[in-house]
PDB file of the backbone (N, CA, C, O) and the ligand in Angstrom, with CONECT records:
HET     ZN  A 101       1
ATOM      1  N   MET A   1     -12.164 -32.766 -10.025  1.00  0.00           N
ATOM      2  CA  MET A   1     -12.641 -31.455 -10.055  1.00  0.00           C
ATOM      3  C   MET A   1     -12.164 -30.574  -8.784  1.00  0.00           C
ATOM      4  O   MET A   1     -12.361 -31.014  -7.651  1.00  0.00           O
ATOM      5  N   SER A   2     -11.619 -29.495  -8.958  1.00  0.00           N
ATOM      6  CA  SER A   2     -11.357 -28.753  -7.752  1.00  0.00           C
ATOM      7  C   SER A   2     -11.671 -27.345  -7.899  1.00  0.00           C
ATOM      8  O   SER A   2     -11.495 -26.649  -8.899  1.00  0.00           O
ATOM      9  N   THR A   3     -12.206 -26.979  -6.665  1.00  0.00           N
ATOM     10  CA  THR A   3     -12.566 -25.557  -6.675  1.00  0.00           C
ATOM     11  C   THR A   3     -11.502 -24.748  -5.924  1.00  0.00           C
ATOM     12  O   THR A   3     -10.930 -25.077  -4.885  1.00  0.00           O
ATOM     13  N   ARG A   4     -11.348 -23.668  -6.620  1.00  0.00           N
ATOM     14  CA  ARG A   4     -10.150 -22.737  -6.092  1.00  0.00           C
ATOM     15  C   ARG A   4     -10.833 -21.399  -5.623  1.00  0.00           C
ATOM     16  O   ARG A   4     -11.580 -20.715  -6.322  1.00  0.00           O
ATOM     17  N   ALA A   5     -10.471 -21.146  -4.370  1.00  0.00           N
ATOM     18  CA  ALA A   5     -10.926 -19.787  -3.739  1.00  0.00           C
ATOM     19  C   ALA A   5     -10.257 -18.686  -4.458  1.00  0.00           C
ATOM     20  O   ALA A   5      -9.070 -18.787  -4.770  1.00  0.00           O
ATOM     21  N   ILE A   6     -10.935 -17.671  -4.727  1.00  0.00           N
ATOM     22  CA  ILE A   6     -10.339 -16.512  -5.340  1.00  0.00           C
ATOM     23  C   ILE A   6      -9.717 -15.639  -4.422  1.00  0.00           C
ATOM     24  O   ILE A   6     -10.351 -15.236  -3.446  1.00  0.00           O
ATOM     25  N   VAL A   7      -8.545 -15.301  -4.625  1.00  0.00           N
ATOM     26  CA  VAL A   7      -7.737 -14.399  -3.659  1.00  0.00           C
ATOM     27  C   VAL A   7      -8.125 -13.056  -3.992  1.00  0.00           C
ATOM     28  O   VAL A   7      -7.985 -12.690  -5.159  1.00  0.00           O
ATOM     29  N   LEU A   8      -8.599 -12.263  -3.121  1.00  0.00           N
ATOM     30  CA  LEU A   8      -8.844 -10.820  -3.315  1.00  0.00           C
ATOM     31  C   LEU A   8      -7.729  -9.877  -2.849  1.00  0.00           C
ATOM     32  O   LEU A   8      -7.666  -8.707  -3.225  1.00  0.00           O
ATOM     33  N   LYS A   9      -6.799 -10.480  -1.958  1.00  0.00           N
ATOM     34  CA  LYS A   9      -5.749  -9.547  -1.351  1.00  0.00           C
ATOM     35  C   LYS A   9      -4.491  -9.629  -2.174  1.00  0.00           C
ATOM     36  O   LYS A   9      -3.984 -10.724  -2.417  1.00  0.00           O
ATOM     37  N   SER A  10      -3.978  -8.515  -2.605  1.00  0.00           N
ATOM     38  CA  SER A  10      -2.931  -8.651  -3.341  1.00  0.00           C
ATOM     39  C   SER A  10      -1.730  -7.740  -2.701  1.00  0.00           C
ATOM     40  O   SER A  10      -2.085  -6.674  -2.198  1.00  0.00           O
ATOM     41  N   ILE A  11      -0.419  -8.052  -2.679  1.00  0.00           N
ATOM     42  CA  ILE A  11       0.430  -7.102  -2.242  1.00  0.00           C
ATOM     43  C   ILE A  11       1.171  -6.488  -3.382  1.00  0.00           C
ATOM     44  O   ILE A  11       1.851  -7.250  -4.070  1.00  0.00           O
ATOM     45  N   ILE A  12       1.137  -5.155  -3.695  1.00  0.00           N
ATOM     46  CA  ILE A  12       1.511  -4.595  -4.691  1.00  0.00           C
ATOM     47  C   ILE A  12       2.944  -3.904  -4.410  1.00  0.00           C
ATOM     48  O   ILE A  12       3.082  -3.088  -3.499  1.00  0.00           O
ATOM     49  N   THR A  13       3.843  -4.236  -5.134  1.00  0.00           N
ATOM     50  CA  THR A  13       5.189  -3.736  -4.805  1.00  0.00           C
ATOM     51  C   THR A  13       5.494  -2.461  -5.980  1.00  0.00           C
ATOM     52  O   THR A  13       5.489  -2.590  -7.205  1.00  0.00           O
ATOM     53  N   CYS A  14       5.711  -1.426  -5.319  1.00  0.00           N
ATOM     54  CA  CYS A  14       5.998  -0.249  -6.247  1.00  0.00           C
ATOM     55  C   CYS A  14       7.342  -0.322  -7.035  1.00  0.00           C
ATOM     56  O   CYS A  14       8.373  -0.438  -6.372  1.00  0.00           O
ATOM     57  N   PRO A  15       7.419  -0.261  -8.437  1.00  0.00           N
ATOM     58  CA  PRO A  15       8.525  -0.569  -9.046  1.00  0.00           C
ATOM     59  C   PRO A  15       9.628   0.696  -9.000  1.00  0.00           C
ATOM     60  O   PRO A  15      10.765   0.645  -9.470  1.00  0.00           O
ATOM     61  N   PHE A  16       9.089   1.710  -8.398  1.00  0.00           N
ATOM     62  CA  PHE A  16       9.838   2.903  -8.296  1.00  0.00           C
ATOM     63  C   PHE A  16      10.482   3.078  -6.955  1.00  0.00           C
ATOM     64  O   PHE A  16      11.593   3.607  -6.904  1.00  0.00           O
ATOM     65  N   CYS A  17       9.862   2.669  -5.839  1.00  0.00           N
ATOM     66  CA  CYS A  17      10.583   2.943  -4.473  1.00  0.00           C
ATOM     67  C   CYS A  17      10.427   1.604  -3.756  1.00  0.00           C
ATOM     68  O   CYS A  17      10.723   1.629  -2.562  1.00  0.00           O
ATOM     69  N   GLN A  18       9.961   0.284  -4.331  1.00  0.00           N
ATOM     70  CA  GLN A  18       9.884  -0.822  -3.704  1.00  0.00           C
ATOM     71  C   GLN A  18       8.975  -0.896  -2.415  1.00  0.00           C
ATOM     72  O   GLN A  18       9.044  -1.818  -1.601  1.00  0.00           O
ATOM     73  N   PHE A  19       8.235   0.031  -2.336  1.00  0.00           N
ATOM     74  CA  PHE A  19       7.149   0.183  -1.191  1.00  0.00           C
ATOM     75  C   PHE A  19       6.068  -0.899  -1.558  1.00  0.00           C
ATOM     76  O   PHE A  19       5.606  -1.105  -2.681  1.00  0.00           O
ATOM     77  N   GLN A  20       5.747  -1.572  -0.347  1.00  0.00           N
ATOM     78  CA  GLN A  20       4.693  -2.790  -0.531  1.00  0.00           C
ATOM     79  C   GLN A  20       3.454  -2.286   0.207  1.00  0.00           C
ATOM     80  O   GLN A  20       3.489  -1.619   1.241  1.00  0.00           O
ATOM     81  N   GLN A  21       2.434  -2.653  -0.396  1.00  0.00           N
ATOM     82  CA  GLN A  21       0.998  -2.090   0.096  1.00  0.00           C
ATOM     83  C   GLN A  21       0.108  -3.314  -0.143  1.00  0.00           C
ATOM     84  O   GLN A  21       0.135  -3.958  -1.192  1.00  0.00           O
ATOM     85  N   THR A  22      -0.593  -3.559   0.782  1.00  0.00           N
ATOM     86  CA  THR A  22      -1.658  -4.653   0.621  1.00  0.00           C
ATOM     87  C   THR A  22      -2.932  -4.001   0.117  1.00  0.00           C
ATOM     88  O   THR A  22      -3.463  -3.083   0.741  1.00  0.00           O
ATOM     89  N   GLU A  23      -3.484  -4.548  -1.175  1.00  0.00           N
ATOM     90  CA  GLU A  23      -4.751  -3.912  -1.616  1.00  0.00           C
ATOM     91  C   GLU A  23      -5.706  -5.008  -1.831  1.00  0.00           C
ATOM     92  O   GLU A  23      -5.303  -6.144  -2.084  1.00  0.00           O
ATOM     93  N   THR A  24      -7.043  -4.697  -1.736  1.00  0.00           N
ATOM     94  CA  THR A  24      -8.037  -5.502  -2.111  1.00  0.00           C
ATOM     95  C   THR A  24      -8.548  -5.333  -3.553  1.00  0.00           C
ATOM     96  O   THR A  24      -8.954  -4.237  -3.939  1.00  0.00           O
ATOM     97  N   MET A  25      -8.528  -6.406  -4.343  1.00  0.00           N
ATOM     98  CA  MET A  25      -8.780  -6.317  -5.755  1.00  0.00           C
ATOM     99  C   MET A  25     -10.258  -6.255  -5.975  1.00  0.00           C
ATOM    100  O   MET A  25     -10.915  -6.945  -5.195  1.00  0.00           O
ATOM    101  N   PRO A  26     -10.907  -5.585  -6.857  1.00  0.00           N
ATOM    102  CA  PRO A  26     -12.273  -5.664  -7.343  1.00  0.00           C
ATOM    103  C   PRO A  26     -12.544  -6.880  -7.961  1.00  0.00           C
ATOM    104  O   PRO A  26     -11.683  -7.354  -8.702  1.00  0.00           O
ATOM    105  N   LEU A  27     -13.773  -7.566  -7.753  1.00  0.00           N
ATOM    106  CA  LEU A  27     -14.027  -8.725  -8.156  1.00  0.00           C
ATOM    107  C   LEU A  27     -14.112  -9.121  -9.632  1.00  0.00           C
ATOM    108  O   LEU A  27     -13.675 -10.133 -10.180  1.00  0.00           O
ATOM    109  N   ASP A  28     -14.837  -7.993 -10.187  1.00  0.00           N
ATOM    110  CA  ASP A  28     -15.133  -8.213 -11.677  1.00  0.00           C
ATOM    111  C   ASP A  28     -14.576  -7.147 -12.447  1.00  0.00           C
ATOM    112  O   ASP A  28     -15.093  -6.989 -13.553  1.00  0.00           O
ATOM    113  N   SER A  29     -13.585  -6.329 -12.108  1.00  0.00           N
ATOM    114  CA  SER A  29     -13.113  -5.224 -12.837  1.00  0.00           C
ATOM    115  C   SER A  29     -11.465  -5.255 -12.652  1.00  0.00           C
ATOM    116  O   SER A  29     -10.921  -5.801 -11.692  1.00  0.00           O
ATOM    117  N   CYS A  30     -10.844  -4.665 -13.593  1.00  0.00           N
ATOM    118  CA  CYS A  30      -9.405  -4.515 -13.574  1.00  0.00           C
ATOM    119  C   CYS A  30      -9.055  -3.134 -13.275  1.00  0.00           C
ATOM    120  O   CYS A  30      -9.615  -2.181 -13.816  1.00  0.00           O
ATOM    121  N   GLN A  31      -8.049  -3.019 -12.341  1.00  0.00           N
ATOM    122  CA  GLN A  31      -7.580  -1.650 -12.132  1.00  0.00           C
ATOM    123  C   GLN A  31      -6.371  -1.130 -12.810  1.00  0.00           C
ATOM    124  O   GLN A  31      -5.291  -1.544 -12.389  1.00  0.00           O
ATOM    125  N   TYR A  32      -6.379  -0.295 -13.787  1.00  0.00           N
ATOM    126  CA  TYR A  32      -5.444   0.034 -14.601  1.00  0.00           C
ATOM    127  C   TYR A  32      -4.377   1.029 -14.048  1.00  0.00           C
ATOM    128  O   TYR A  32      -3.188   0.931 -14.351  1.00  0.00           O
ATOM    129  N   PHE A  33      -4.827   1.904 -13.295  1.00  0.00           N
ATOM    130  CA  PHE A  33      -3.881   2.861 -12.715  1.00  0.00           C
ATOM    131  C   PHE A  33      -3.907   2.627 -11.155  1.00  0.00           C
ATOM    132  O   PHE A  33      -4.923   2.331 -10.526  1.00  0.00           O
ATOM    133  N   TYR A  34      -2.721   2.791 -10.649  1.00  0.00           N
ATOM    134  CA  TYR A  34      -2.525   2.767  -9.076  1.00  0.00           C
ATOM    135  C   TYR A  34      -1.484   3.742  -8.728  1.00  0.00           C
ATOM    136  O   TYR A  34      -0.397   3.851  -9.296  1.00  0.00           O
ATOM    137  N   GLU A  35      -1.944   4.484  -7.681  1.00  0.00           N
ATOM    138  CA  GLU A  35      -0.985   5.488  -7.201  1.00  0.00           C
ATOM    139  C   GLU A  35      -0.164   4.890  -5.906  1.00  0.00           C
ATOM    140  O   GLU A  35      -0.772   4.419  -4.945  1.00  0.00           O
ATOM    141  N   CYS A  36       0.988   4.939  -5.954  1.00  0.00           N
ATOM    142  CA  CYS A  36       1.882   4.506  -4.895  1.00  0.00           C
ATOM    143  C   CYS A  36       1.702   5.553  -3.662  1.00  0.00           C
ATOM    144  O   CYS A  36       1.804   6.775  -3.772  1.00  0.00           O
ATOM    145  N   GLU A  37       1.426   4.867  -2.514  1.00  0.00           N
ATOM    146  CA  GLU A  37       1.070   5.785  -1.330  1.00  0.00           C
ATOM    147  C   GLU A  37       2.297   6.427  -0.914  1.00  0.00           C
ATOM    148  O   GLU A  37       2.209   7.476  -0.277  1.00  0.00           O
ATOM    149  N   LYS A  38       3.409   5.948  -1.183  1.00  0.00           N
ATOM    150  CA  LYS A  38       4.718   6.463  -0.658  1.00  0.00           C
ATOM    151  C   LYS A  38       5.366   7.573  -1.716  1.00  0.00           C
ATOM    152  O   LYS A  38       5.577   8.718  -1.316  1.00  0.00           O
ATOM    153  N   CYS A  39       5.650   7.213  -2.984  1.00  0.00           N
ATOM    154  CA  CYS A  39       6.300   8.093  -3.739  1.00  0.00           C
ATOM    155  C   CYS A  39       5.383   8.760  -4.750  1.00  0.00           C
ATOM    156  O   CYS A  39       5.834   9.531  -5.597  1.00  0.00           O
ATOM    157  N   ARG A  40       4.045   8.447  -4.653  1.00  0.00           N
ATOM    158  CA  ARG A  40       2.970   9.067  -5.491  1.00  0.00           C
ATOM    159  C   ARG A  40       2.991   8.907  -6.933  1.00  0.00           C
ATOM    160  O   ARG A  40       2.237   9.523  -7.687  1.00  0.00           O
ATOM    161  N   GLU A  41       4.059   7.889  -7.383  1.00  0.00           N
ATOM    162  CA  GLU A  41       4.237   7.832  -8.800  1.00  0.00           C
ATOM    163  C   GLU A  41       2.925   6.941  -9.334  1.00  0.00           C
ATOM    164  O   GLU A  41       2.436   6.115  -8.563  1.00  0.00           O
ATOM    165  N   THR A  42       2.418   7.114 -10.556  1.00  0.00           N
ATOM    166  CA  THR A  42       1.313   6.365 -10.875  1.00  0.00           C
ATOM    167  C   THR A  42       1.840   5.074 -11.787  1.00  0.00           C
ATOM    168  O   THR A  42       2.504   5.142 -12.822  1.00  0.00           O
ATOM    169  N   LEU A  43       1.416   4.022 -11.192  1.00  0.00           N
ATOM    170  CA  LEU A  43       1.822   2.588 -11.714  1.00  0.00           C
ATOM    171  C   LEU A  43       0.636   2.338 -12.949  1.00  0.00           C
ATOM    172  O   LEU A  43      -0.577   2.541 -12.913  1.00  0.00           O
ATOM    173  N   LYS A  44       1.453   1.850 -13.978  1.00  0.00           N
ATOM    174  CA  LYS A  44       0.581   1.382 -15.050  1.00  0.00           C
ATOM    175  C   LYS A  44       0.945  -0.147 -15.430  1.00  0.00           C
ATOM    176  O   LYS A  44       2.115  -0.522 -15.369  1.00  0.00           O
ATOM    177  N   PRO A  45       0.002  -0.935 -15.788  1.00  0.00           N
ATOM    178  CA  PRO A  45       0.278  -2.323 -16.144  1.00  0.00           C
ATOM    179  C   PRO A  45       1.486  -2.343 -17.258  1.00  0.00           C
ATOM    180  O   PRO A  45       1.667  -1.458 -18.094  1.00  0.00           O
ATOM    181  N   LEU A  46       2.259  -3.506 -17.105  1.00  0.00           N
ATOM    182  CA  LEU A  46       3.382  -3.719 -18.117  1.00  0.00           C
ATOM    183  C   LEU A  46       2.676  -4.181 -19.221  1.00  0.00           C
ATOM    184  O   LEU A  46       1.514  -4.579 -19.138  1.00  0.00           O
ATOM    185  N   LYS A  47       3.445  -4.144 -20.453  1.00  0.00           N
ATOM    186  CA  LYS A  47       2.973  -4.495 -21.562  1.00  0.00           C
ATOM    187  C   LYS A  47       2.435  -6.072 -21.603  1.00  0.00           C
ATOM    188  O   LYS A  47       3.122  -6.938 -21.062  1.00  0.00           O
ATOM    189  N   GLY A  48       1.420  -6.349 -22.138  1.00  0.00           N
ATOM    190  CA  GLY A  48       0.766  -7.752 -22.042  1.00  0.00           C
ATOM    191  C   GLY A  48      -0.163  -7.904 -20.921  1.00  0.00           C
ATOM    192  O   GLY A  48      -1.138  -8.642 -21.061  1.00  0.00           O
ATOM    193  N   ASP A  49       0.044  -7.266 -19.795  1.00  0.00           N
ATOM    194  CA  ASP A  49      -0.769  -7.381 -18.540  1.00  0.00           C
ATOM    195  C   ASP A  49      -1.903  -6.618 -18.629  1.00  0.00           C
ATOM    196  O   ASP A  49      -1.855  -5.564 -19.262  1.00  0.00           O
ATOM    197  N   CYS A  50      -3.128  -7.050 -17.989  1.00  0.00           N
ATOM    198  CA  CYS A  50      -4.308  -6.318 -17.997  1.00  0.00           C
ATOM    199  C   CYS A  50      -4.445  -5.328 -16.833  1.00  0.00           C
ATOM    200  O   CYS A  50      -5.274  -4.422 -16.923  1.00  0.00           O
ATOM    201  N   CYS A  51      -3.735  -5.448 -15.833  1.00  0.00           N
ATOM    202  CA  CYS A  51      -4.034  -4.485 -14.739  1.00  0.00           C
ATOM    203  C   CYS A  51      -2.780  -4.412 -13.893  1.00  0.00           C
ATOM    204  O   CYS A  51      -1.845  -5.202 -14.025  1.00  0.00           O
ATOM    205  N   VAL A  52      -2.809  -3.479 -13.068  1.00  0.00           N
ATOM    206  CA  VAL A  52      -1.619  -3.350 -12.150  1.00  0.00           C
ATOM    207  C   VAL A  52      -1.351  -4.528 -10.997  1.00  0.00           C
ATOM    208  O   VAL A  52      -0.254  -4.623 -10.448  1.00  0.00           O
ATOM    209  N   PHE A  53      -2.313  -5.291 -10.730  1.00  0.00           N
ATOM    210  CA  PHE A  53      -2.258  -6.343  -9.932  1.00  0.00           C
ATOM    211  C   PHE A  53      -1.383  -7.529 -10.480  1.00  0.00           C
ATOM    212  O   PHE A  53      -0.571  -8.198  -9.842  1.00  0.00           O
ATOM    213  N   CYS A  54      -1.743  -7.644 -11.855  1.00  0.00           N
ATOM    214  CA  CYS A  54      -1.008  -8.768 -12.774  1.00  0.00           C
ATOM    215  C   CYS A  54       0.391  -8.266 -12.872  1.00  0.00           C
ATOM    216  O   CYS A  54       1.286  -9.112 -12.862  1.00  0.00           O
ATOM    217  N   SER A  55       0.686  -7.071 -12.962  1.00  0.00           N
ATOM    218  CA  SER A  55       2.188  -6.578 -13.208  1.00  0.00           C
ATOM    219  C   SER A  55       2.899  -6.571 -11.989  1.00  0.00           C
ATOM    220  O   SER A  55       4.040  -7.025 -11.906  1.00  0.00           O
ATOM    221  N   TYR A  56       2.182  -6.000 -10.881  1.00  0.00           N
ATOM    222  CA  TYR A  56       2.959  -5.714  -9.772  1.00  0.00           C
ATOM    223  C   TYR A  56       2.451  -6.310  -8.442  1.00  0.00           C
ATOM    224  O   TYR A  56       3.042  -6.103  -7.383  1.00  0.00           O
ATOM    225  N   GLY A  57       1.442  -6.985  -8.527  1.00  0.00           N
ATOM    226  CA  GLY A  57       0.912  -7.726  -7.250  1.00  0.00           C
ATOM    227  C   GLY A  57       1.476  -9.062  -7.105  1.00  0.00           C
ATOM    228  O   GLY A  57       2.091  -9.622  -8.012  1.00  0.00           O
ATOM    229  N   THR A  58       1.257  -9.577  -5.937  1.00  0.00           N
ATOM    230  CA  THR A  58       1.621 -10.981  -5.574  1.00  0.00           C
ATOM    231  C   THR A  58       0.677 -12.007  -6.315  1.00  0.00           C
ATOM    232  O   THR A  58       1.100 -13.078  -6.751  1.00  0.00           O
ATOM    233  N   VAL A  59      -0.605 -11.605  -6.419  1.00  0.00           N
ATOM    234  CA  VAL A  59      -1.565 -12.458  -7.036  1.00  0.00           C
ATOM    235  C   VAL A  59      -2.224 -11.968  -8.206  1.00  0.00           C
ATOM    236  O   VAL A  59      -2.542 -10.779  -8.205  1.00  0.00           O
ATOM    237  N   ALA A  60      -2.508 -12.729  -9.284  1.00  0.00           N
ATOM    238  CA  ALA A  60      -3.181 -12.318 -10.495  1.00  0.00           C
ATOM    239  C   ALA A  60      -4.599 -11.755 -10.186  1.00  0.00           C
ATOM    240  O   ALA A  60      -5.216 -12.134  -9.191  1.00  0.00           O
ATOM    241  N   CYS A  61      -5.095 -10.854 -11.051  1.00  0.00           N
ATOM    242  CA  CYS A  61      -6.340 -10.371 -10.803  1.00  0.00           C
ATOM    243  C   CYS A  61      -7.553 -11.269 -10.723  1.00  0.00           C
ATOM    244  O   CYS A  61      -7.484 -12.160 -11.570  1.00  0.00           O
ATOM    245  N   PRO A  62      -8.632 -11.320  -9.984  1.00  0.00           N
ATOM    246  CA  PRO A  62      -9.738 -12.134 -10.095  1.00  0.00           C
ATOM    247  C   PRO A  62     -10.260 -12.798 -11.394  1.00  0.00           C
ATOM    248  O   PRO A  62     -10.487 -14.006 -11.455  1.00  0.00           O
ATOM    249  N   PRO A  63     -10.462 -11.824 -12.571  1.00  0.00           N
ATOM    250  CA  PRO A  63     -10.923 -12.472 -13.888  1.00  0.00           C
ATOM    251  C   PRO A  63      -9.834 -13.601 -14.291  1.00  0.00           C
ATOM    252  O   PRO A  63     -10.182 -14.704 -14.712  1.00  0.00           O
ATOM    253  N   ILE A  64      -8.528 -13.232 -14.125  1.00  0.00           N
ATOM    254  CA  ILE A  64      -7.509 -14.255 -14.569  1.00  0.00           C
ATOM    255  C   ILE A  64      -7.442 -15.415 -13.746  1.00  0.00           C
ATOM    256  O   ILE A  64      -7.050 -16.474 -14.237  1.00  0.00           O
ATOM    257  N   GLN A  65      -7.780 -15.339 -12.548  1.00  0.00           N
ATOM    258  CA  GLN A  65      -7.797 -16.460 -11.559  1.00  0.00           C
ATOM    259  C   GLN A  65      -8.868 -17.352 -11.948  1.00  0.00           C
ATOM    260  O   GLN A  65      -8.786 -18.569 -11.781  1.00  0.00           O
ATOM    261  N   GLN A  66      -9.977 -16.716 -12.516  1.00  0.00           N
ATOM    262  CA  GLN A  66     -11.203 -17.652 -12.926  1.00  0.00           C
ATOM    263  C   GLN A  66     -11.213 -18.045 -14.228  1.00  0.00           C
ATOM    264  O   GLN A  66     -12.232 -18.543 -14.706  1.00  0.00           O
ATOM    265  N   ASN A  67      -9.982 -17.855 -15.027  1.00  0.00           N
ATOM    266  CA  ASN A  67      -9.718 -18.163 -16.482  1.00  0.00           C
ATOM    267  C   ASN A  67     -10.730 -17.483 -17.198  1.00  0.00           C
ATOM    268  O   ASN A  67     -11.341 -18.073 -18.089  1.00  0.00           O
ATOM    269  N   LYS A  68     -11.019 -16.090 -16.852  1.00  0.00           N
ATOM    270  CA  LYS A  68     -12.057 -15.381 -17.822  1.00  0.00           C
ATOM    271  C   LYS A  68     -11.362 -14.392 -18.512  1.00  0.00           C
ATOM    272  O   LYS A  68     -10.398 -13.840 -17.981  1.00  0.00           O
ATOM    273  N   PRO A  69     -11.758 -14.084 -19.704  1.00  0.00           N
ATOM    274  CA  PRO A  69     -11.192 -12.934 -20.405  1.00  0.00           C
ATOM    275  C   PRO A  69     -11.263 -11.709 -19.488  1.00  0.00           C
ATOM    276  O   PRO A  69     -12.233 -11.485 -18.765  1.00  0.00           O
ATOM    277  N   CYS A  70     -10.182 -10.934 -19.560  1.00  0.00           N
ATOM    278  CA  CYS A  70     -10.114  -9.743 -18.867  1.00  0.00           C
ATOM    279  C   CYS A  70     -10.651  -8.609 -19.502  1.00  0.00           C
ATOM    280  O   CYS A  70     -10.591  -8.555 -20.730  1.00  0.00           O
ATOM    281  N   CYS A  71     -11.229  -7.585 -18.785  1.00  0.00           N
ATOM    282  CA  CYS A  71     -11.685  -6.339 -19.476  1.00  0.00           C
ATOM    283  C   CYS A  71     -10.583  -5.739 -20.332  1.00  0.00           C
ATOM    284  O   CYS A  71     -10.791  -4.708 -20.971  1.00  0.00           O
TER     285      CYS A  71
HETATM  286 ZN    ZN A 101       6.431   4.103  -4.940  1.00  0.00          ZN2+
END
C-alpha cells in the first residue's frame, strides 16, 4: 500500500506562445478555461481531457491523481 501526495502545483504551458506559468489547482474541481497571462488567448482542454491542467499542465488534475471520476 502506498500513499501518494496530491500535487496541487502545475506548470501550464501555453500552446499559443509557449509561456509557462505555475498555477495552483483546485482540489475538487476542474478548470475548463484558462487565460494565458501573456498572450491572453483562452486555453480549453484537448479532446478527451477533462481540464486545462490535464492538457497543458505538468501534472494531471487532483481528481485524476486520486483515480476519481472527473467532473
Ligand atoms: Zn499564451
